[in-house]
C-alpha positions as CSV (number, residue, x, y, z in Angstrom):
1,M,-20.6,-4.4,-5.8
2,D,-18.1,-6.4,-3.8
3,I,-14.5,-5.4,-4.6
4,T,-11.5,-6.3,-2.4
5,I,-8.2,-4.5,-2.6
6,N,-5.0,-6.4,-1.7
7,L,-2.1,-4.0,-1.0
8,T,0.5,-6.8,-0.8
9,D,0.1,-8.7,-4.0
10,G,2.0,-6.2,-6.2
11,V,-0.9,-5.6,-8.7
12,P,-1.7,-1.9,-9.1
13,I,-5.0,-1.0,-7.3
14,Y,-6.7,0.3,-10.4
15,R,-5.8,-3.0,-12.2
16,Q,-7.3,-5.0,-9.3
17,I,-10.5,-3.0,-9.7
18,V,-10.5,-3.6,-13.5
19,N,-10.0,-7.3,-13.1
20,Q,-12.6,-7.7,-10.4
21,V,-15.3,-5.8,-12.4
22,K,-14.5,-7.9,-15.4
23,Y,-14.9,-11.0,-13.3
24,L,-18.2,-9.7,-11.9
25,V,-19.5,-9.1,-15.5
26,A,-18.1,-12.4,-16.8
27,S,-19.7,-14.4,-13.9
28,G,-23.1,-12.6,-14.3
29,L,-22.9,-11.0,-10.9
30,L,-23.0,-7.6,-12.7
31,R,-25.7,-7.6,-15.4
32,P,-25.9,-5.6,-18.6
33,G,-27.4,-2.1,-17.8
34,E,-26.6,-2.4,-14.1
35,E,-25.3,0.8,-12.6
36,L,-21.8,0.9,-11.0
37,P,-21.2,3.0,-7.9
38,P,-20.2,6.7,-8.5
39,I,-16.5,7.4,-8.5
40,R,-16.4,9.2,-5.2
41,T,-18.6,6.6,-3.5
42,L,-16.4,3.7,-4.7
43,A,-13.2,5.6,-3.8
44,L,-14.5,6.1,-0.2
45,Q,-15.7,2.5,0.0
46,L,-12.3,1.1,-1.1
47,K,-10.3,3.8,0.7
48,V,-8.5,4.9,-2.5
49,T,-8.2,8.2,-4.4
50,P,-10.9,9.1,-6.8
51,N,-8.2,9.2,-9.5
52,T,-7.7,5.4,-9.1
53,I,-11.4,4.8,-9.8
54,V,-11.3,7.2,-12.7
55,K,-8.4,5.2,-14.2
56,A,-10.1,1.9,-13.6
57,Y,-13.4,3.0,-15.1
58,G,-11.5,4.5,-18.0
59,D,-9.8,1.2,-18.8
60,L,-13.1,-0.7,-18.4
61,E,-14.8,1.8,-20.8
62,I,-12.0,1.4,-23.4
63,A,-12.4,-2.4,-23.1
64,G,-16.2,-2.0,-23.7
65,V,-17.1,-3.5,-20.4
66,I,-18.9,-0.3,-19.1
67,H,-20.1,3.0,-20.5
68,K,-20.8,6.4,-19.1
69,R,-24.1,8.2,-19.5
70,R,-23.5,11.9,-19.1
71,G,-25.3,13.0,-16.0
72,S,-26.7,9.6,-15.2
73,G,-23.7,7.5,-14.1
74,T,-21.7,4.5,-15.2
75,F,-23.3,1.3,-16.4
76,V,-22.4,-2.2,-17.5
77,S,-22.4,-2.3,-21.3
78,E,-25.5,-3.8,-22.8
79,T,-24.1,-4.1,-26.3
80,R,-21.1,-6.4,-25.8
81,P,-21.4,-8.1,-22.4
82,Q,-21.5,-11.7,-23.9
83,Q,-18.3,-11.1,-25.9
84,V,-16.6,-9.5,-22.9
85,A,-17.9,-12.2,-20.6
86,L,-16.7,-15.0,-22.8
87,R,-13.3,-13.5,-23.4
88,E,-12.9,-12.8,-19.6
89,R,-14.1,-16.3,-18.6
90,R,-11.6,-17.8,-21.1
91,R,-8.8,-15.6,-19.8
92,M,-9.5,-16.7,-16.2
93,I,-9.4,-20.4,-17.1
94,E,-6.3,-20.0,-19.2
95,Q,-4.5,-18.4,-16.3
96,R,-5.4,-21.3,-14.1
97,I,-4.3,-23.8,-16.7
98,D,-1.0,-22.0,-17.1
99,G,-0.4,-22.3,-13.4
100,L,-1.4,-26.0,-13.4
101,L,0.9,-26.7,-16.3
102,A,3.9,-24.9,-14.7
103,E,3.4,-26.7,-11.5
104,A,2.9,-30.1,-13.2
105,H,6.1,-29.5,-15.2
106,Q,8.0,-28.8,-11.9
107,L,6.6,-32.1,-10.5
108,N,7.6,-34.0,-13.6
109,F,4.0,-34.9,-14.8
110,T,3.4,-35.5,-18.5
111,T,0.6,-33.8,-20.4
112,E,-1.1,-37.2,-20.8
113,E,-1.0,-37.7,-17.0
114,I,-2.5,-34.3,-16.4
115,L,-5.2,-34.8,-18.9
116,R,-6.0,-38.2,-17.4
117,M,-6.2,-36.7,-13.9
118,V,-8.5,-33.9,-15.2
119,R,-10.8,-36.4,-16.8
120,E,-10.9,-38.5,-13.6
121,R,-11.6,-35.4,-11.4
122,R,-14.4,-34.3,-13.8
123,A,-15.9,-37.8,-13.7
124,A,-15.8,-37.7,-9.9
125,M,-17.4,-34.3,-9.8
126,D,-20.1,-35.4,-12.2
127,E,-20.8,-38.5,-10.1
128,N,-21.1,-36.4,-6.9
129,S,-23.4,-33.8,-8.5
130,I,-26.2,-36.2,-9.6
131,D,-29.4,-34.7,-8.2
132,P,-31.6,-36.9,-6.0
133,D,-34.4,-37.1,-8.7
134,E,-31.8,-38.6,-11.1
135,D,-30.6,-41.0,-8.4
136,Q,-34.2,-42.2,-7.9
137,K,-34.7,-42.6,-11.7
138,E,-31.5,-44.7,-11.9
139,A,-32.7,-46.9,-9.0
140,N,-36.1,-47.5,-10.7
141,R,-34.5,-48.7,-14.0
């Protein structure tokens, strides 16, 4: 499990851990039923106190992202991962949209201009992502 702590961004360390675990679950990099590192192991790896990991794991458990099995460890929840993943993926995109809209407002772009640019960028991405087999099929038509 790859978690990076940034001591300069002002976000509490436990919250950084929570956010990154949620991202790993949402992106499928952590799968349902997968075991998370033990508290002490992760604390040593991240160079934080075990209490920080306990707080992060507690928040993740309350959110239904993980669950503890007494004597076995801590695991990604198997019962609600799709709901958590969908909610977290949506939250991540909404944060980026909020940032884009704030910056667009500062630069005096209208909503219509932003939507047009998004559609153009998407079309360009779709154009660039055509696989070679599809390219060959188009050439043969």
